[in-house]
Backbone as a printed PyTorch tensor [residue, N CA C, xyz], in Angstrom:
tensor([[[ 65.4120,  39.5770, 146.5320],
         [ 64.7400,  41.2040, 146.2560],
         [ 65.9130,  41.4300, 145.0730]],

        [[ 65.8450,  41.7760, 144.3310],
         [ 66.6030,  42.4160, 143.0190],
         [ 66.3580,  44.0430, 143.5130]],

        [[ 67.9560,  44.6920, 143.0940],
         [ 68.2740,  45.6780, 144.0420],
         [ 69.6700,  46.0910, 142.8120]],

        [[ 69.3050,  47.7110, 141.7330],
         [ 69.3550,  47.9600, 141.3680],
         [ 70.6220,  48.9370, 142.0530]],

        [[ 71.7120,  49.1620, 141.1230],
         [ 73.0960,  50.0710, 142.0620],
         [ 74.1240,  49.9290, 141.2060]],

        [[ 74.1020,  51.5060, 141.0350],
         [ 75.1970,  52.2930, 139.8180],
         [ 76.3190,  52.5810, 141.8240]],

        [[ 77.4840,  52.5570, 140.7440],
         [ 78.4350,  52.6700, 141.8790],
         [ 79.3640,  53.6600, 140.8300]],

        [[ 80.5330,  53.7910, 141.3910],
         [ 81.7620,  54.9260, 140.5160],
         [ 83.1970,  53.3830, 140.3310]],

        [[ 84.0250,  54.0470, 139.6490],
         [ 85.0960,  52.3740, 139.3810],
         [ 85.4880,  52.4160, 140.5320]],

        [[ 85.9240,  53.3780, 141.2760],
         [ 86.0900,  52.9680, 142.8540],
         [ 85.5770,  51.6780, 143.4460]],

        [[ 83.8160,  51.6710, 142.8320],
         [ 83.0870,  50.9840, 144.3280],
         [ 82.2450,  51.5120, 145.0980]],

        [[ 82.3080,  52.8840, 145.3120],
         [ 81.1460,  53.6360, 145.7450],
         [ 80.3820,  54.2790, 145.4210]],

        [[ 79.1150,  53.7070, 146.6740],
         [ 77.7610,  53.2390, 145.5950],
         [ 77.5820,  55.3260, 145.5450]],

        [[ 76.4970,  55.4480, 143.9450],
         [ 76.3560,  56.1220, 142.9330],
         [ 74.5350,  56.6750, 144.1450]],

        [[ 74.1250,  55.6040, 143.9690],
         [ 72.1980,  55.3090, 143.9930],
         [ 72.1080,  54.1880, 143.8750]],

        [[ 70.6710,  53.8320, 144.9010],
         [ 69.9300,  52.1770, 145.4360],
         [ 68.5960,  52.4170, 144.6740]],

        [[ 68.1430,  51.2660, 144.9700],
         [ 67.3410,  51.0640, 144.4370],
         [ 66.2850,  49.3140, 144.6670]],

        [[ 65.9090,  48.9050, 145.4830],
         [ 65.3990,  47.8140, 145.7770],
         [ 64.2000,  47.9120, 145.3280]],

        [[ 63.8220,  47.1340, 144.8810],
         [ 62.0720,  46.2590, 144.6730],
         [ 62.2170,  46.8770, 142.2640]],

        [[ 64.4780,  46.4590, 142.1150],
         [ 64.5440,  46.1500, 140.5610],
         [ 63.4590,  45.3300, 139.7430]],

        [[ 62.2110,  45.9380, 138.9940],
         [ 61.6640,  44.9250, 137.9130],
         [ 62.4960,  44.3810, 136.9330]],

        [[ 63.0840,  45.1920, 135.8510],
         [ 64.3900,  45.2660, 134.9130],
         [ 64.9460,  45.6160, 135.2460]],

        [[ 65.4800,  45.5070, 133.6690],
         [ 67.4900,  45.9440, 133.5310],
         [ 67.2470,  47.2750, 132.7960]],

        [[ 68.6230,  47.7400, 133.1600],
         [ 68.2260,  48.9230, 132.6870],
         [ 69.3160,  49.3880, 132.2220]],

        [[ 69.6420,  50.5220, 131.3440],
         [ 70.5490,  50.4220, 130.7750],
         [ 71.3730,  52.0670, 130.7090]],

        [[ 72.1460,  52.0350, 130.9390],
         [ 73.4710,  53.5910, 131.2290],
         [ 74.2030,  54.1060, 130.3870]],

        [[ 73.7220,  55.6380, 130.3710],
         [ 74.6020,  56.0150, 129.7790],
         [ 75.6910,  57.3760, 131.1010]],

        [[ 76.3820,  57.2870, 130.3190],
         [ 77.1210,  59.0160, 130.9420],
         [ 76.8490,  60.0920, 129.4300]],

        [[ 76.4510,  60.2620, 129.4100],
         [ 76.4370,  61.9700, 127.9550],
         [ 76.7390,  63.3050, 129.4850]],

        [[ 77.1720,  64.1590, 128.2270],
         [ 77.4400,  65.8760, 128.6930],
         [ 76.5010,  66.0660, 128.3700]],

        [[ 75.5750,  66.9480, 129.1850],
         [ 74.7850,  67.6880, 128.5300],
         [ 74.8690,  69.3570, 128.5380]],

        [[ 74.2270,  69.5800, 127.3830],
         [ 74.1870,  71.3330, 126.8230],
         [ 73.5560,  72.2190, 127.7090]],

        [[ 74.4400,  73.3110, 127.8910],
         [ 74.1860,  74.1200, 128.9970],
         [ 72.9830,  74.3380, 128.0920]],

        [[ 71.3940,  75.3570, 129.0110],
         [ 70.1740,  75.4310, 128.4420],
         [ 69.3460,  73.9110, 128.0200]],

        [[ 70.1000,  72.4220, 128.0800],
         [ 69.2980,  71.4670, 127.3940],
         [ 68.6090,  70.4220, 128.8490]],

        [[ 67.5630,  69.7670, 128.7990],
         [ 67.5780,  68.5330, 129.8120],
         [ 67.5180,  67.3120, 128.5200]],

        [[ 67.5190,  66.4030, 129.4110],
         [ 66.7920,  65.3700, 128.5430],
         [ 65.4710,  64.9000, 128.0450]],

        [[ 65.2060,  64.8740, 127.2080],
         [ 64.1210,  64.7800, 126.7830],
         [ 64.1390,  62.6270, 127.0410]],

        [[ 64.0590,  61.8450, 126.2290],
         [ 64.3170,  60.7150, 127.1200],
         [ 65.8600,  60.3940, 126.0330]],

        [[ 65.4880,  58.5380, 125.7210],
         [ 66.6770,  57.8470, 125.8600],
         [ 66.7510,  57.0920, 124.3770]],

        [[ 67.2420,  57.4150, 122.9850],
         [ 66.4730,  56.8130, 121.4570],
         [ 67.3470,  55.5720, 121.9400]],

        [[ 66.5930,  54.8100, 122.0260],
         [ 66.7740,  53.0660, 122.1300],
         [ 66.2800,  52.7460, 120.6990]],

        [[ 66.5340,  53.8080, 120.0310],
         [ 66.2490,  52.7070, 118.4000],
         [ 68.0470,  52.3450, 117.4040]],

        [[ 68.5950,  53.2970, 118.3680],
         [ 70.4520,  53.1570, 117.5360],
         [ 70.7000,  52.4440, 118.5020]],

        [[ 71.8950,  51.8290, 118.0560],
         [ 73.2610,  51.4820, 119.2040],
         [ 74.1920,  52.5850, 118.6150]],

        [[ 75.0820,  53.0420, 119.3750],
         [ 75.4310,  53.0180, 121.1200],
         [ 74.1690,  54.2530, 120.8680]],

        [[ 72.9980,  53.6140, 122.0330],
         [ 71.9910,  54.4410, 122.8370],
         [ 71.7470,  56.0430, 122.7060]],

        [[ 71.3140,  56.3180, 121.8350],
         [ 72.0210,  57.9400, 121.8850],
         [ 70.4400,  59.0310, 123.2090]],

        [[ 71.2170,  60.0460, 123.9260],
         [ 70.1780,  60.7310, 124.6610],
         [ 69.5320,  61.5810, 123.4490]],

        [[ 68.7340,  62.4950, 123.7950],
         [ 67.6310,  63.5720, 123.4580],
         [ 67.7760,  64.1220, 124.0780]],

        [[ 67.3330,  65.6820, 123.6870],
         [ 67.6520,  67.0550, 124.7030],
         [ 66.7470,  67.4280, 123.8120]],

        [[ 65.9700,  68.5520, 125.3410],
         [ 65.0370,  69.7600, 124.5690],
         [ 65.2990,  71.3580, 125.0870]],

        [[ 64.7810,  72.4660, 125.0120],
         [ 65.5140,  73.3120, 126.0520],
         [ 64.6760,  73.2510, 127.1950]],

        [[ 65.6670,  73.8110, 128.3670],
         [ 65.4130,  73.6800, 129.8310],
         [ 63.7010,  75.0850, 129.5610]],

        [[ 62.9050,  74.9600, 130.1280],
         [ 61.7640,  75.9940, 129.7830],
         [ 62.1780,  76.9260, 131.0650]],

        [[ 62.0480,  78.2330, 130.0540],
         [ 62.3760,  79.1840, 131.3990],
         [ 61.3140,  79.4940, 132.6660]],

        [[ 61.9850,  80.6410, 133.6680],
         [ 61.5790,  80.2580, 135.2320],
         [ 60.5950,  80.8740, 134.9980]],

        [[ 59.6520,  81.0370, 135.6570],
         [ 59.1120,  82.0300, 135.9440],
         [ 58.8700,  83.1420, 136.1330]],

        [[ 60.8150,  83.3640, 137.1050],
         [ 61.3340,  84.9830, 137.6530],
         [ 61.3990,  85.4210, 136.1360]],

        [[ 62.5350,  84.3930, 135.0250],
         [ 62.4660,  84.8920, 134.1390],
         [ 61.6060,  85.2790, 133.2960]],

        [[ 61.0430,  85.1660, 132.7600],
         [ 59.2310,  85.3750, 132.0840],
         [ 58.6580,  86.7240, 132.2390]],

        [[ 59.1030,  86.4980, 133.1630],
         [ 58.3130,  88.5870, 134.1670],
         [ 59.3860,  88.9850, 133.9570]],

        [[ 60.7200,  88.7830, 133.7610],
         [ 61.9410,  90.0940, 133.9520],
         [ 61.7130,  90.2430, 132.5950]],

        [[ 61.8000,  89.3300, 131.8060],
         [ 61.5020,  89.4840, 129.7930],
         [ 59.6680,  90.7970, 129.8250]],

        [[ 58.9070,  90.3550, 130.8400],
         [ 57.3650,  91.3950, 131.1770],
         [ 57.8920,  92.3240, 131.0650]],

        [[ 58.5830,  92.9110, 132.2100],
         [ 58.9550,  93.9870, 132.7440],
         [ 60.4040,  94.3800, 131.5330]],

        [[ 60.5770,  93.9130, 131.3460],
         [ 61.8830,  94.4140, 130.6550],
         [ 61.1620,  95.2400, 129.2050]],

        [[ 60.0800,  94.2400, 128.3980],
         [ 59.3860,  94.6560, 127.2380],
         [ 58.9860,  96.3000, 127.8810]],

        [[ 58.3660,  95.4150, 128.8490],
         [ 57.1810,  96.6240, 129.5610],
         [ 57.6030,  97.7960, 129.6090]],

        [[ 58.8180,  97.9870, 129.8730],
         [ 59.8090,  99.1700, 130.1070],
         [ 60.2150,  99.7550, 128.3220]],

        [[ 60.6140,  98.8410, 128.1250],
         [ 60.9080,  99.6070, 126.3440],
         [ 59.9340, 100.4310, 125.3590]],

        [[ 58.0510,  99.4290, 125.8880],
         [ 57.2720,  99.9810, 125.3100],
         [ 56.2530, 101.5670, 126.1230]],

        [[ 57.0560, 101.6210, 127.4940],
         [ 56.7480, 103.4620, 128.1310],
         [ 57.9400, 104.2510, 127.6730]],

        [[ 58.9920, 103.6330, 127.3440],
         [ 60.1150, 104.3690, 126.7120],
         [ 59.4520, 105.3110, 125.6940]],

        [[ 59.4620, 103.9700, 124.7620],
         [ 58.4220, 104.8960, 123.0040],
         [ 57.0720, 105.0220, 123.0850]],

        [[ 56.6560, 105.4340, 123.8870],
         [ 55.2090, 106.1070, 124.2730],
         [ 55.7520, 107.4380, 124.6860]],

        [[ 56.4910, 107.5390, 126.0400],
         [ 57.1250, 108.7160, 126.1730],
         [ 57.4770, 109.1360, 125.6140]],

        [[ 58.8090, 108.9300, 124.2270],
         [ 59.0180, 109.7520, 123.1260],
         [ 57.8970, 110.9230, 122.4670]],

        [[ 57.5110, 109.2420, 122.3160],
         [ 56.2390, 109.7910, 121.3660],
         [ 54.8400, 111.0550, 121.8130]],

        [[ 55.1590, 111.2600, 123.1910],
         [ 54.2820, 112.2570, 123.8520],
         [ 55.1750, 113.4230, 123.6850]],

        [[ 56.3010, 112.8750, 123.9110],
         [ 57.5060, 113.8870, 124.2000],
         [ 57.5880, 114.6250, 123.1990]],

        [[ 57.8030, 114.4690, 121.8090],
         [ 57.6990, 114.7490, 120.3650],
         [ 56.4060, 115.4880, 119.8390]],

        [[ 55.1450, 114.6150, 120.5660],
         [ 54.2330, 115.5220, 120.3060],
         [ 54.4010, 116.7590, 120.7910]],

        [[ 54.6620, 116.7350, 122.1790],
         [ 54.2160, 118.2750, 122.8610],
         [ 55.4820, 119.4410, 121.7030]],

        [[ 56.3440, 118.5870, 122.1350],
         [ 57.6840, 119.5350, 121.4610],
         [ 56.4870, 120.5320, 119.3570]],

        [[ 56.1640, 119.3460, 118.9560],
         [ 55.4410, 119.3420, 117.5900],
         [ 55.1260, 120.5880, 117.5340]],

        [[ 53.3120, 121.0730, 118.6160],
         [ 52.4290, 121.6400, 119.4090],
         [ 52.3650, 123.1380, 118.9380]]])
């Protein structure tokens, strides 16, 4: 049975997968902060990783929404307060 084996230079196993059906490429690259791997460009040699932005989590999106609403609320409060002083 073909088995895919990945080990470090000292021979310690990092990953194994049984029933490997094809040959695989191995790349060791730094991934920039805020990015994730989208795919590998195999049309060039050496092969190159293609990155994309890591999507924002639901919590991050909700925090942005809370901040936007707080800012809008502050602006409305200021407008109302100015209207009362001019009246």
